[in-house]
N, C-alpha and C positions, 0 to 999 in steps of 0.2 A: 645436516649440522644439529645438534644437539641445542637445545634452547634451555638453560638452566634457569629455575625459579629460585632464586635465593632468599632465604630467611635469615635474620639474626639469630645466632646460637642463644639457647637459654642460659649459657654458661658466661656469655657476655655481659658486660658492665654497661649500666645506663649511662654513664658520663661521656661526654662528648672526646674527652683527651684518653680514654681507657683503650686498652687491647681488645679489639672485637674482630670476632669473623663471621661471616656468613656462610651458612651450608644449603645446598640443595639437594634433595634426594628424589625428584620427579623423574629422572631419568634410570629406566629400569637397569639394576645390577651396577649403578655408578653413584658416588657420592662427590661431589663438588665444594671445594672450601676457598674461601677467598678474604683477602682483608677486607673488611667494611668501609673503611678510609679509602679504599683504591678499587671502587667499584669496576673500574675499568682496566685493574691490573691483573697480573696473572691468576690463573685458577689452577688449584691443585685438584687432581680426581684420581680416585681410589675405587676399589671394589667396596661393594657393600658391607663383604665378610670383612675385609681389612680395617674400616670404619666401625664397625661393630666390635674387632678386637679393640682397637684403639680406646673407644668409649669404656669398655669395660676395665680396659687397664687403668685409666684415667679414676674411675669411680671406685677402683678397689684399693 
């Protein structure tokens, strides 16, 4: 089973009540995303390609 190593997104705000996500990229070919306020909550997993497309769309 994968063991994701989550880090807070650089796009997340530092305020405690803000909307924040954590992202894990340590599993080959997979990007995992979760709500930083629900560390034991659900995890969304996408391919690294899908995540790159998403990030590019958000930047542009």
